[in-house]
N, C-alpha and C positions, 0 to 999 in steps of 0.2 A: 504494500500500500504506500503510495507516494503522497506527498503533501505539497500544494502550491501556495506560496505566500504572495500576496498582492498588497502593495502599499502606495499611497499617494505621496508624491514629493512636494516640495515647497512651491514649485511652479504649477501645480495642478495636474501634472501628468501621472500616470499609474505605471508602476513597474511590477513585473511578475517573474517568479523564479521557482524552481523546485527546491525544497528544503535540503535535499541531498547535494545539489549543485548550485549554490548561491552565486557563483561566478557567471553563470549563464542566465542573464536577465534579458527581458524583452520589455519595451516601453510602448504605451498606447495612450490615447486621449481618454479612454474609459477603461474600467476594470475588464470588461468583456474583450475589448480589443487587445489588451496586454496578454490576457490568458490565451486567446486564440492564436496570437503570434508565437507565444511560448510553445503551445502544443504543435503548431505547424513546424517551427524550427527544430524541434527535438523529436519529431515523429520517427526518424530513422534510428534513433539511439535508445529507444525504450519501447516497452510493450504499449500497444494502443489502449487508450482509455475506454473502458466500457461504460463507466458512469462517473460523474463528478458531483460531489455533495459538499455543500458549505458546512463548515464547522462553526456554528454560531457561538459556541462557548469561547472560541479563540479570537473572535472578531471584536474590534472596537473602532473608534473614529479613525478613518484613514488606513486601517489595517484589516485585511480579510485573509482567511485561510480556508482552503478547499482540500478535501480528501479525494484522491483519484484512485478508483478501483480498477484494476486491470484484469482480474480473473472473473469472479462471479459478481453479478449485479446485486447490490444491497436491497433489502426490503425494509419497509417501515417498521420501526421498533415496536414490538407488541406492548411493552410496558408504558411508554410515554406517548404512543400514538403518533410518533414523528416529531414531537415538539422539542425533544432533547432535554426536557425539564421534568423533574419529579416534584409534584405539588402535594405536600402533606398538610396536616392541620395547622402547624405553626412554622413551616419551613418550605422554601422553594430552593431546590438544588439541582445540580446536573444529574441526569439519569445515569444510574450505575450500569445499566445493561448496555447502553450504546455510547457511553462516555460523552453524552451531550450532542452527538451528531444527528440523532433522530433516525438512524438507519443501522441495521444489523445485516451481516452477511447471510445469504440463504444457504441452507445446507444441501 
């Protein structure tokens, strides 16, 4: 499982890179453009992406993280219903089953 990091720079452009290879970055005017360029430029060097899911627990202002699944397609987490959060009586926390992603790997 790979992770794509996307961040906005001070000029308003977005940069995207794989967490394993931070030296290979791509730049775009939007998050989508930066990610598309990254996937296009690295398509010969890695397994093709079967699905890309945002990791909402790792995102904050100007910083996004995506999980790239290359083998089996993930399905919606049965415990949190895809929200990535566990809501209890007095607490809201990251779902322990899917680690906050909202998706689990199909068996």
